[in-house]
N, CA, C and O atoms as a Tinker XYZ file with bonds, in Angstrom:
   460  protein
     1  N    -17.806000    8.651000  -17.808000    73     2
     2  CA   -18.807000    9.566000  -17.305000    64     1     3
     3  C    -19.822000    8.775000  -16.472000    63     2     4     5
     4  O    -20.285000    7.715000  -16.891000    81     3
     5  N    -20.155000    9.291000  -15.315000    73     3     6
     6  CA   -21.138000    8.665000  -14.437000    64     5     7
     7  C    -22.514000    8.739000  -15.112000    63     6     8     9
     8  O    -22.840000    9.737000  -15.756000    81     7
     9  N    -23.296000    7.707000  -14.964000    73     7    10
    10  CA   -24.626000    7.670000  -15.578000    64     9    11
    11  C    -25.473000    8.833000  -15.070000    63    10    12    13
    12  O    -25.502000    9.126000  -13.875000    81    11
    13  N    -26.148000    9.476000  -15.985000    73    11    14
    14  CA   -26.998000   10.608000  -15.650000    64    13    15
    15  C    -28.060000   10.221000  -14.633000    63    14    16    17
    16  O    -28.365000   10.998000  -13.728000    81    15
    17  N    -28.618000    9.044000  -14.771000    73    15    18
    18  CA   -29.670000    8.623000  -13.841000    64    17    19
    19  C    -29.181000    8.570000  -12.404000    63    18    20    21
    20  O    -29.965000    8.800000  -11.484000    81    19
    21  N    -27.895000    8.271000  -12.185000    73    19    22
    22  CA   -27.357000    8.268000  -10.822000    64    21    23
    23  C    -27.378000    9.661000  -10.223000    63    22    24    25
    24  O    -27.732000    9.831000   -9.056000    81    23
    25  N    -27.002000   10.660000  -11.011000    73    23    26
    26  CA   -27.045000   12.051000  -10.545000    64    25    27
    27  C    -28.477000   12.444000  -10.205000    63    26    28    29
    28  O    -28.721000   13.062000   -9.168000    81    27
    29  N    -29.422000   12.091000  -11.069000    73    27    30
    30  CA   -30.814000   12.460000  -10.852000    64    29    31
    31  C    -31.398000   11.751000   -9.634000    63    30    32    33
    32  O    -32.192000   12.338000   -8.900000    81    31
    33  N    -31.023000   10.526000   -9.418000    73    31    34
    34  CA   -31.509000    9.806000   -8.231000    64    33    35
    35  C    -31.025000   10.470000   -6.950000    63    34    36    37
    36  O    -31.768000   10.551000   -5.972000    81    35
    37  N    -29.786000   10.945000   -6.951000    73    35    38
    38  CA   -29.258000   11.649000   -5.773000    64    37    39
    39  C    -30.083000   12.895000   -5.474000    63    38    40    41
    40  O    -30.350000   13.207000   -4.313000    81    39
    41  N    -30.478000   13.596000   -6.509000    73    39    42
    42  CA   -31.309000   14.786000   -6.334000    64    41    43
    43  C    -32.659000   14.392000   -5.742000    63    42    44    45
    44  O    -33.127000   15.014000   -4.788000    81    43
    45  N    -33.278000   13.371000   -6.301000    73    43    46
    46  CA   -34.570000   12.907000   -5.791000    64    45    47
    47  C    -34.498000   12.459000   -4.340000    63    46    48    49
    48  O    -35.405000   12.744000   -3.557000    81    47
    49  N    -33.434000   11.763000   -3.977000    73    47    50
    50  CA   -33.268000   11.306000   -2.594000    64    49    51
    51  C    -33.111000   12.482000   -1.636000    63    50    52    53
    52  O    -33.643000   12.453000   -0.526000    81    51
    53  N    -32.392000   13.505000   -2.053000    73    51    54
    54  CA   -32.213000   14.684000   -1.201000    64    53    55
    55  C    -33.549000   15.388000   -0.970000    63    54    56    57
    56  O    -33.829000   15.828000    0.145000    81    55
    57  N    -34.367000   15.498000   -2.003000    73    55    58
    58  CA   -35.653000   16.162000   -1.843000    64    57    59
    59  C    -36.646000   15.289000   -1.063000    63    58    60    61
    60  O    -37.487000   15.816000   -0.334000    81    59
    61  N    -36.558000   13.986000   -1.207000    73    59    62
    62  CA   -37.429000   13.094000   -0.438000    64    61    63
    63  C    -37.151000   13.216000    1.056000    63    62    64    65
    64  O    -38.039000   12.977000    1.874000    81    63
    65  N    -35.925000   13.587000    1.414000    73    63    66
    66  CA   -35.579000   13.785000    2.827000    64    65    67
    67  C    -36.167000   15.092000    3.366000    63    66    68    69
    68  O    -36.264000   15.266000    4.581000    81    67
    69  N    -36.558000   16.005000    2.485000    73    67    70
    70  CA   -37.119000   17.291000    2.910000    64    69    71
    71  C    -38.571000   17.123000    3.345000    63    70    72    73
    72  O    -38.971000   17.651000    4.383000    81    71
    73  N    -39.362000   16.394000    2.561000    73    71    74
    74  CA   -40.780000   16.186000    2.871000    64    73    75
    75  C    -41.247000   14.874000    2.258000    63    74    76    77
    76  O    -40.727000   14.443000    1.229000    81    75
    77  N    -42.211000   14.252000    2.881000    73    75    78
    78  CA   -42.739000   12.987000    2.339000    64    77    79
    79  C    -43.541000   13.211000    1.068000    63    78    80    81
    80  O    -43.794000   12.263000    0.325000    81    79
    81  N    -43.945000   14.443000    0.807000    73    79    82
    82  CA   -44.690000   14.761000   -0.404000    64    81    83
    83  C    -43.771000   15.292000   -1.497000    63    82    84    85
    84  O    -44.083000   16.291000   -2.145000    81    83
    85  N    -42.645000   14.629000   -1.700000    73    83    86
    86  CA   -41.722000   14.998000   -2.780000    64    85    87
    87  C    -41.974000   14.077000   -3.963000    63    86    88    89
    88  O    -41.985000   12.854000   -3.823000    81    87
    89  N    -42.176000   14.676000   -5.124000    73    87    90
    90  CA   -42.502000   13.896000   -6.319000    64    89    91
    91  C    -41.653000   14.352000   -7.495000    63    90    92    93
    92  O    -41.199000   15.494000   -7.560000    81    91
    93  N    -41.457000   13.435000   -8.409000    73    91    94
    94  CA   -40.726000   13.707000   -9.638000    64    93    95
    95  C    -41.745000   13.942000  -10.742000    63    94    96    97
    96  O    -42.491000   13.028000  -11.093000    81    95
    97  N    -41.792000   15.121000  -11.283000    73    95    98
    98  CA   -42.614000   15.543000  -12.422000    64    97    99
    99  C    -44.037000   15.989000  -12.122000    63    98   100   101
   100  O    -44.512000   16.896000  -12.806000    81    99
   101  N    -44.748000   15.433000  -11.167000    73    99   102
   102  CA   -46.148000   15.796000  -11.019000    64   101   103
   103  C    -46.458000   16.270000   -9.605000    63   102   104   105
   104  O    -45.728000   15.979000   -8.657000    81   103
   105  N    -47.553000   17.004000   -9.489000    73   103   106
   106  CA   -47.964000   17.567000   -8.197000    64   105   107
   107  C    -49.270000   16.931000   -7.744000    63   106   108   109
   108  O    -50.274000   17.008000   -8.451000    81   107
   109  N    -49.265000   16.305000   -6.576000    73   107   110
   110  CA   -50.531000   15.799000   -6.038000    64   109   111
   111  C    -51.482000   16.975000   -5.802000    63   110   112   113
   112  O    -51.070000   18.003000   -5.265000    81   111
   113  N    -52.701000   16.838000   -6.184000    73   111   114
   114  CA   -53.652000   17.946000   -6.132000    64   113   115
   115  C    -53.964000   18.362000   -4.700000    63   114   116   117
   116  O    -54.079000   19.556000   -4.423000    81   115
   117  N    -54.103000   17.416000   -3.792000    73   115   118
   118  CA   -54.590000   17.745000   -2.454000    64   117   119
   119  C    -53.512000   17.817000   -1.381000    63   118   120   121
   120  O    -53.798000   18.245000   -0.263000    81   119
   121  N    -52.314000   17.423000   -1.677000    73   119   122
   122  CA   -51.281000   17.350000   -0.639000    64   121   123
   123  C    -50.500000   18.661000   -0.538000    63   122   124   125
   124  O    -49.921000   19.128000   -1.519000    81   123
   125  N    -50.493000   19.241000    0.650000    73   123   126
   126  CA   -49.673000   20.418000    0.938000    64   125   127
   127  C    -48.968000   20.186000    2.264000    63   126   128   129
   128  O    -49.596000   19.677000    3.192000    81   127
   129  N    -47.719000   20.527000    2.395000    73   127   130
   130  CA   -46.873000   21.064000    1.341000    64   129   131
   131  C    -46.505000   19.966000    0.336000    63   130   132   133
   132  O    -46.510000   18.777000    0.654000    81   131
   133  N    -46.192000   20.394000   -0.857000    73   131   134
   134  CA   -45.765000   19.470000   -1.902000    64   133   135
   135  C    -44.488000   20.004000   -2.531000    63   134   136   137
   136  O    -44.349000   21.204000   -2.769000    81   135
   137  N    -43.570000   19.107000   -2.790000    73   135   138
   138  CA   -42.311000   19.466000   -3.427000    64   137   139
   139  C    -42.201000   18.643000   -4.706000    63   138   140   141
   140  O    -42.213000   17.413000   -4.664000    81   139
   141  N    -42.094000   19.319000   -5.828000    73   139   142
   142  CA   -42.018000   18.647000   -7.116000    64   141   143
   143  C    -40.724000   19.066000   -7.791000    63   142   144   145
   144  O    -40.402000   20.252000   -7.866000    81   143
   145  N    -39.990000   18.085000   -8.277000    73   143   146
   146  CA   -38.730000   18.391000   -8.954000    64   145   147
   147  C    -38.717000   17.697000  -10.303000    63   146   148   149
   148  O    -39.346000   16.656000  -10.495000    81   147
   149  N    -37.988000   18.294000  -11.229000    73   147   150
   150  CA   -37.876000   17.707000  -12.565000    64   149   151
   151  C    -36.659000   18.280000  -13.278000    63   150   152   153
   152  O    -36.328000   19.457000  -13.138000    81   151
   153  N    -36.015000   17.433000  -14.032000    73   151   154
   154  CA   -34.970000   17.916000  -14.925000    64   153   155
   155  C    -35.664000   18.452000  -16.175000    63   154   156   157
   156  O    -36.677000   17.911000  -16.618000    81   155
   157  N    -35.101000   19.528000  -16.736000    73   155   158
   158  CA   -35.752000   20.145000  -17.891000    64   157   159
   159  C    -34.916000   20.052000  -19.164000    63   158   160   161
   160  O    -35.427000   20.302000  -20.256000    81   159
   161  N    -33.648000   19.698000  -19.040000    73   159   162
   162  CA   -32.833000   19.542000  -20.235000    64   161   163
   163  C    -31.377000   19.844000  -19.967000    63   162   164   165
   164  O    -30.960000   20.084000  -18.833000    81   163
   165  N    -30.634000   19.824000  -21.024000    73   163   166
   166  CA   -29.200000   20.067000  -20.924000    64   165   167
   167  C    -28.937000   21.569000  -20.902000    63   166   168   169
   168  O    -29.512000   22.322000  -21.689000    81   167
   169  N    -28.074000   21.990000  -20.005000    73   167   170
   170  CA   -27.657000   23.389000  -19.922000    64   169   171
   171  C    -26.330000   23.516000  -20.669000    63   170   172   173
   172  O    -26.071000   22.755000  -21.601000    81   171
   173  N    -25.505000   24.450000  -20.276000    73   171   174
   174  CA   -24.204000   24.636000  -20.925000    64   173   175
   175  C    -23.297000   23.452000  -20.613000    63   174   176   177
   176  O    -22.905000   23.256000  -19.463000    81   175
   177  N    -22.970000   22.679000  -21.609000    73   175   178
   178  CA   -22.084000   21.533000  -21.462000    64   177   179
   179  C    -20.789000   21.805000  -22.209000    63   178   180   181
   180  O    -20.700000   22.759000  -22.981000    81   179
   181  N    -19.786000   20.970000  -21.979000    73   179   182
   182  CA   -18.479000   21.176000  -22.587000    64   181   183
   183  C    -18.105000   19.978000  -23.455000    63   182   184   185
   184  O    -18.446000   18.836000  -23.150000    81   183
   185  N    -17.397000   20.267000  -24.539000    73   183   186
   186  CA   -16.966000   19.229000  -25.468000    64   185   187
   187  C    -15.471000   19.371000  -25.700000    63   186   188   189
   188  O    -14.948000   20.483000  -25.767000    81   187
   189  N    -14.791000   18.249000  -25.821000    73   187   190
   190  CA   -13.357000   18.224000  -26.122000    64   189   191
   191  C    -13.048000   16.934000  -26.869000    63   190   192   193
   192  O    -13.663000   15.898000  -26.616000    81   191
   193  N    -12.102000   17.004000  -27.782000    73   191   194
   194  CA   -11.694000   15.833000  -28.564000    64   193   195
   195  C    -12.890000   15.140000  -29.219000    63   194   196   197
   196  O    -12.993000   13.914000  -29.220000    81   195
   197  N    -13.780000   15.946000  -29.768000    73   195   198
   198  CA   -14.959000   15.438000  -30.473000    64   197   199
   199  C    -15.872000   14.580000  -29.608000    63   198   200   201
   200  O    -16.481000   13.628000  -30.097000    81   199
   201  N    -15.967000   14.912000  -28.334000    73   199   202
   202  CA   -16.900000   14.202000  -27.452000    64   201   203
   203  C    -17.326000   15.113000  -26.314000    63   202   204   205
   204  O    -16.707000   16.149000  -26.071000    81   203
   205  N    -18.347000   14.735000  -25.643000    73   203   206
   206  CA   -18.853000   15.507000  -24.507000    64   205   207
   207  C    -17.966000   15.206000  -23.304000    63   206   208   209
   208  O    -17.875000   14.060000  -22.863000    81   207
   209  N    -17.318000   16.232000  -22.778000    73   207   210
   210  CA   -16.439000   16.017000  -21.629000    64   209   211
   211  C    -17.138000   16.348000  -20.314000    63   210   212   213
   212  O    -16.733000   15.861000  -19.258000    81   211
   213  N    -18.171000   17.161000  -20.369000    73   211   214
   214  CA   -18.940000   17.495000  -19.169000    64   213   215
   215  C    -20.363000   17.836000  -19.588000    63   214   216   217
   216  O    -20.584000   18.759000  -20.372000    81   215
   217  N    -21.307000   17.099000  -19.071000    73   215   218
   218  CA   -22.716000   17.354000  -19.368000    64   217   219
   219  C    -23.338000   18.056000  -18.165000    63   218   220   221
   220  O    -23.178000   17.608000  -17.029000    81   219
   221  N    -24.036000   19.137000  -18.409000    73   219   222
   222  CA   -24.708000   19.868000  -17.345000    64   221   223
   223  C    -26.212000   19.780000  -17.569000    63   222   224   225
   224  O    -26.718000   20.125000  -18.637000    81   223
   225  N    -26.909000   19.318000  -16.550000    73   223   226
   226  CA   -28.355000   19.168000  -16.616000    64   225   227
   227  C    -29.002000   20.239000  -15.750000    63   226   228   229
   228  O    -28.582000   20.483000  -14.619000    81   227
   229  N    -30.033000   20.874000  -16.301000    73   227   230
   230  CA   -30.772000   21.900000  -15.569000    64   229   231
   231  C    -32.148000   21.365000  -15.213000    63   230   232   233
   232  O    -32.722000   20.563000  -15.950000    81   231
   233  N    -32.668000   21.810000  -14.088000    73   231   234
   234  CA   -34.003000   21.419000  -13.673000    64   233   235
   235  C    -34.575000   22.427000  -12.700000    63   234   236   237
   236  O    -33.972000   23.463000  -12.420000    81   235
   237  N    -35.740000   22.104000  -12.196000    73   235   238
   238  CA   -36.397000   22.962000  -11.214000    64   237   239
   239  C    -36.896000   22.124000  -10.049000    63   238   240   241
   240  O    -37.123000   20.920000  -10.168000    81   239
   241  N    -37.056000   22.793000   -8.936000    73   239   242
   242  CA   -37.747000   22.207000   -7.790000    64   241   243
   243  C    -38.766000   23.247000   -7.349000    63   242   244   245
   244  O    -38.439000   24.419000   -7.166000    81   243
   245  N    -40.001000   22.801000   -7.182000    73   243   246
   246  CA   -41.109000   23.684000   -6.825000    64   245   247
   247  C    -41.671000   23.257000   -5.478000    63   246   248   249
   248  O    -41.924000   22.076000   -5.244000    81   247
   249  N    -41.862000   24.227000   -4.600000    73   247   250
   250  CA   -42.482000   23.987000   -3.300000    64   249   251
   251  C    -43.814000   24.706000   -3.284000    63   250   252   253
   252  O    -43.881000   25.912000   -3.521000    81   251
   253  N    -44.875000   23.964000   -3.005000    73   251   254
   254  CA   -46.215000   24.517000   -2.865000    64   253   255
   255  C    -46.599000   24.379000   -1.402000    63   254   256   257
   256  O    -46.651000   23.268000   -0.874000    81   255
   257  N    -46.868000   25.496000   -0.745000    73   255   258
   258  CA   -47.180000   25.471000    0.679000    64   257   259
   259  C    -48.277000   26.479000    0.993000    63   258   260   261
   260  O    -48.450000   27.470000    0.283000    81   259
   261  N    -49.000000   26.216000    2.047000    73   259   262
   262  CA   -50.018000   27.155000    2.518000    64   261   263
   263  C    -49.545000   27.859000    3.782000    63   262   264   265
   264  O    -50.299000   28.607000    4.404000    81   263
   265  N    -48.293000   27.616000    4.157000    73   263   266
   266  CA   -47.726000   28.182000    5.381000    64   265   267
   267  C    -46.811000   29.349000    5.048000    63   266   268   269
   268  O    -45.813000   29.193000    4.344000    81   267
   269  N    -47.163000   30.521000    5.563000    73   267   270
   270  CA   -46.306000   31.680000    5.362000    64   269   271
   271  C    -45.008000   31.462000    6.137000    63   270   272   273
   272  O    -45.032000   30.983000    7.271000    81   271
   273  N    -43.881000   31.810000    5.528000    73   271   274
   274  CA   -42.551000   31.616000    6.121000    64   273   275
   275  C    -42.312000   30.148000    6.496000    63   274   276   277
   276  O    -41.765000   29.856000    7.559000    81   275
   277  N    -42.712000   29.256000    5.641000    73   275   278
   278  CA   -42.583000   27.810000    5.869000    64   277   279
   279  C    -41.112000   27.437000    6.068000    63   278   280   281
   280  O    -40.274000   27.808000    5.246000    81   279
   281  N    -40.782000   26.715000    7.135000    73   279   282
   282  CA   -39.403000   26.280000    7.356000    64   281   283
   283  C    -38.856000   25.392000    6.232000    63   282   284   285
   284  O    -37.642000   25.236000    6.105000    81   283
   285  N    -39.732000   24.817000    5.428000    73   283   286
   286  CA   -39.280000   23.987000    4.315000    64   285   287
   287  C    -38.477000   24.789000    3.294000    63   286   288   289
   288  O    -37.687000   24.216000    2.544000    81   287
   289  N    -38.669000   26.100000    3.256000    73   287   290
   290  CA   -37.872000   26.940000    2.348000    64   289   291
   291  C    -36.391000   26.737000    2.627000    63   290   292   293
   292  O    -35.597000   26.512000    1.713000    81   291
   293  N    -36.033000   26.819000    3.898000    73   291   294
   294  CA   -34.630000   26.624000    4.273000    64   293   295
   295  C    -34.187000   25.187000    4.051000    63   294   296   297
   296  O    -33.033000   24.941000    3.700000    81   295
   297  N    -35.099000   24.230000    4.252000    73   295   298
   298  CA   -34.760000   22.821000    4.046000    64   297   299
   299  C    -34.467000   22.526000    2.576000    63   298   300   301
   300  O    -33.544000   21.772000    2.267000    81   299
   301  N    -35.245000   23.115000    1.673000    73   299   302
   302  CA   -35.001000   22.925000    0.237000    64   301   303
   303  C    -33.635000   23.501000   -0.127000    63   302   304   305
   304  O    -32.852000   22.858000   -0.826000    81   303
   305  N    -33.355000   24.706000    0.347000    73   303   306
   306  CA   -32.076000   25.332000    0.020000    64   305   307
   307  C    -30.906000   24.578000    0.639000    63   306   308   309
   308  O    -29.835000   24.498000    0.038000    81   307
   309  N    -31.099000   24.026000    1.831000    73   307   310
   310  CA   -30.045000   23.215000    2.452000    64   309   311
   311  C    -29.810000   21.934000    1.650000    63   310   312   313
   312  O    -28.672000   21.486000    1.510000    81   311
   313  N    -30.886000   21.347000    1.126000    73   311   314
   314  CA   -30.740000   20.143000    0.303000    64   313   315
   315  C    -29.958000   20.462000   -0.964000    63   314   316   317
   316  O    -29.101000   19.683000   -1.380000    81   315
   317  N    -30.248000   21.596000   -1.574000    73   315   318
   318  CA   -29.511000   22.000000   -2.773000    64   317   319
   319  C    -28.035000   22.238000   -2.455000    63   318   320   321
   320  O    -27.156000   21.828000   -3.213000    81   319
   321  N    -27.774000   22.896000   -1.340000    73   319   322
   322  CA   -26.385000   23.122000   -0.925000    64   321   323
   323  C    -25.682000   21.792000   -0.669000    63   322   324   325
   324  O    -24.532000   21.607000   -1.069000    81   323
   325  N    -26.370000   20.870000   -0.004000    73   323   326
   326  CA   -25.793000   19.566000    0.309000    64   325   327
   327  C    -25.473000   18.743000   -0.928000    63   326   328   329
   328  O    -24.556000   17.922000   -0.915000    81   327
   329  N    -26.227000   18.962000   -1.992000    73   327   330
   330  CA   -25.977000   18.248000   -3.239000    64   329   331
   331  C    -24.766000   18.805000   -3.982000    63   330   332   333
   332  O    -24.199000   18.140000   -4.849000    81   331
   333  N    -24.376000   20.028000   -3.636000    73   331   334
   334  CA   -23.261000   20.656000   -4.334000    64   333   335
   335  C    -23.611000   21.056000   -5.756000    63   334   336   337
   336  O    -22.759000   21.015000   -6.643000    81   335
   337  N    -24.849000   21.440000   -5.975000    73   335   338
   338  CA   -25.279000   21.878000   -7.302000    64   337   339
   339  C    -25.398000   23.394000   -7.310000    63   338   340   341
   340  O    -25.566000   24.020000   -6.264000    81   339
   341  N    -25.310000   23.976000   -8.498000    73   339   342
   342  CA   -25.570000   25.398000   -8.645000    64   341   343
   343  C    -27.078000   25.603000   -8.621000    63   342   344   345
   344  O    -27.816000   24.800000   -9.192000    81   343
   345  N    -27.548000   26.664000   -7.970000    73   343   346
   346  CA   -28.988000   26.883000   -7.889000    64   345   347
   347  C    -29.290000   28.352000   -7.600000    63   346   348   349
   348  O    -28.428000   29.102000   -7.141000    81   347
   349  N    -30.530000   28.744000   -7.878000    73   347   350
   350  CA   -31.025000   30.066000   -7.485000    64   349   351
   351  C    -32.540000   30.008000   -7.348000    63   350   352   353
   352  O    -33.200000   29.202000   -8.003000    81   351
   353  N    -33.087000   30.866000   -6.494000    73   351   354
   354  CA   -34.530000   31.001000   -6.331000    64   353   355
   355  C    -35.030000   31.830000   -7.504000    63   354   356   357
   356  O    -34.710000   33.014000   -7.609000    81   355
   357  N    -35.807000   31.220000   -8.382000    73   355   358
   358  CA   -36.185000   31.890000   -9.624000    64   357   359
   359  C    -37.566000   32.523000   -9.605000    63   358   360   361
   360  O    -37.854000   33.386000  -10.435000    81   359
   361  N    -38.441000   32.110000   -8.663000    73   359   362
   362  CA   -39.799000   32.643000   -8.685000    64   361   363
   363  C    -40.508000   32.374000   -7.368000    63   362   364   365
   364  O    -40.335000   31.322000   -6.752000    81   363
   365  N    -41.306000   33.338000   -6.953000    73   363   366
   366  CA   -42.218000   33.161000   -5.814000    64   365   367
   367  C    -43.532000   33.792000   -6.223000    63   366   368   369
   368  O    -43.571000   34.939000   -6.668000    81   367
   369  N    -44.618000   33.029000   -6.067000    73   367   370
   370  CA   -45.930000   33.559000   -6.447000    64   369   371
   371  C    -47.023000   32.932000   -5.605000    63   370   372   373
   372  O    -46.840000   31.864000   -5.022000    81   371
   373  N    -48.151000   33.599000   -5.548000    73   371   374
   374  CA   -49.328000   33.089000   -4.852000    64   373   375
   375  C    -50.297000   32.562000   -5.892000    63   374   376   377
   376  O    -50.562000   33.226000   -6.895000    81   375
   377  N    -50.829000   31.366000   -5.655000    73   375   378
   378  CA   -51.769000   30.749000   -6.596000    64   377   379
   379  C    -53.191000   30.874000   -6.056000    63   378   380   381
   380  O    -53.524000   30.304000   -5.017000    81   379
   381  N    -54.009000   31.614000   -6.761000    73   379   382
   382  CA   -55.402000   31.808000   -6.343000    64   381   383
   383  C    -56.202000   30.507000   -6.355000    63   382   384   385
   384  O    -57.049000   30.288000   -5.489000    81   383
   385  N    -55.930000   29.640000   -7.339000    73   383   386
   386  CA   -56.688000   28.387000   -7.466000    64   385   387
   387  C    -56.538000   27.481000   -6.253000    63   386   388   389
   388  O    -57.506000   26.874000   -5.795000    81   387
   389  N    -55.314000   27.396000   -5.739000    73   387   390
   390  CA   -55.035000   26.462000   -4.636000    64   389   391
   391  C    -54.836000   27.162000   -3.293000    63   390   392   393
   392  O    -54.724000   26.508000   -2.257000    81   391
   393  N    -54.795000   28.487000   -3.318000    73   391   394
   394  CA   -54.471000   29.270000   -2.116000    64   393   395
   395  C    -53.124000   28.867000   -1.539000    63   394   396   397
   396  O    -52.936000   28.841000   -0.322000    81   395
   397  N    -52.200000   28.557000   -2.419000    73   395   398
   398  CA   -50.863000   28.132000   -1.988000    64   397   399
   399  C    -49.813000   29.132000   -2.473000    63   398   400   401
   400  O    -49.987000   29.812000   -3.484000    81   399
   401  N    -48.729000   29.194000   -1.723000    73   399   402
   402  CA   -47.566000   29.957000   -2.136000    64   401   403
   403  C    -46.673000   28.993000   -2.905000    63   402   404   405
   404  O    -46.429000   27.873000   -2.457000    81   403
   405  N    -46.189000   29.428000   -4.055000    73   403   406
   406  CA   -45.406000   28.573000   -4.947000    64   405   407
   407  C    -44.010000   29.166000   -5.087000    63   406   408   409
   408  O    -43.840000   30.268000   -5.608000    81   407
   409  N    -43.019000   28.423000   -4.616000    73   407   410
   410  CA   -41.615000   28.800000   -4.733000    64   409   411
   411  C    -40.978000   27.906000   -5.789000    63   410   412   413
   412  O    -41.242000   26.704000   -5.834000    81   411
   413  N    -40.140000   28.492000   -6.636000    73   411   414
   414  CA   -39.443000   27.696000   -7.649000    64   413   415
   415  C    -37.955000   28.027000   -7.642000    63   414   416   417
   416  O    -37.560000   29.192000   -7.707000    81   415
   417  N    -37.139000   26.979000   -7.562000    73   415   418
   418  CA   -35.694000   27.099000   -7.666000    64   417   419
   419  C    -35.247000   26.441000   -8.961000    63   418   420   421
   420  O    -35.804000   25.423000   -9.371000    81   419
   421  N    -34.254000   27.015000   -9.594000    73   419   422
   422  CA   -33.624000   26.412000  -10.759000    64   421   423
   423  C    -32.267000   25.880000  -10.315000    63   422   424   425
   424  O    -31.522000   26.565000   -9.614000    81   423
   425  N    -31.951000   24.653000  -10.728000    73   423   426
   426  CA   -30.677000   24.034000  -10.350000    64   425   427
   427  C    -29.978000   23.496000  -11.591000    63   426   428   429
   428  O    -30.600000   23.243000  -12.622000    81   427
   429  N    -28.669000   23.331000  -11.459000    73   427   430
   430  CA   -27.858000   22.706000  -12.505000    64   429   431
   431  C    -26.860000   21.766000  -11.850000    63   430   432   433
   432  O    -26.261000   22.084000  -10.823000    81   431
   433  N    -26.697000   20.616000  -12.457000    73   431   434
   434  CA   -25.742000   19.634000  -11.948000    64   433   435
   435  C    -24.833000   19.213000  -13.096000    63   434   436   437
   436  O    -25.293000   18.957000  -14.209000    81   435
   437  N    -23.551000   19.145000  -12.810000    73   435   438
   438  CA   -22.568000   18.737000  -13.824000    64   437   439
   439  C    -22.308000   17.252000  -13.700000    63   438   440   441
   440  O    -22.201000   16.716000  -12.598000    81   439
   441  N    -22.208000   16.600000  -14.831000    73   439   442
   442  CA   -21.911000   15.175000  -14.895000    64   441   443
   443  C    -20.579000   15.041000  -15.628000    63   442   444   445
   444  O    -20.528000   15.040000  -16.858000    81   443
   445  N    -19.490000   14.927000  -14.839000    73   443   446
   446  CA   -18.158000   14.872000  -15.425000    64   445   447
   447  C    -17.572000   13.480000  -15.266000    63   446   448   449
   448  O    -18.074000   12.665000  -14.491000    81   447
   449  N    -16.517000   13.222000  -16.000000    73   447   450
   450  CA   -15.861000   11.921000  -15.976000    64   449   451
   451  C    -15.295000   11.535000  -14.631000    63   450   452   453
   452  O    -15.263000   10.352000  -14.289000    81   451
   453  N    -14.844000   12.517000  -13.854000    73   451   454
   454  CA   -14.214000   12.178000  -12.574000    64   453   455
   455  C    -15.185000   12.085000  -11.420000    63   454   456   457
   456  O    -14.779000   11.724000  -10.316000    81   455
   457  N    -16.470000   12.401000  -11.631000    73   455   458
   458  CA   -17.465000   12.323000  -10.553000    64   457   459
   459  C    -17.771000   10.891000  -10.164000    63   458   460
   460  O    -18.587000   10.655000   -9.273000    81   459
């Protein structure tokens, strides 16, 4: 099985190519747009012969922007497509505190022996 950290690094590199304000786990208070991604835990994984045969990790990527119809929306989705991960847009909301639009995608990546 490929090391989980290798899969996660690939995700981070893809998001870093979207914007220079891409961070793992935390959101800079003053930087907009900001893209924050994090793994949240194991999703549906598979077991065979008393061992884990495929581990699936779930996470989120959040885009905070002050630009209506920000082109970064398409860039985030293109990055997810390029990674070959399963994903969906799970939430869009306006934040009164920051005056930012907050988009959240949920993604899942499989870590199998042949990857």
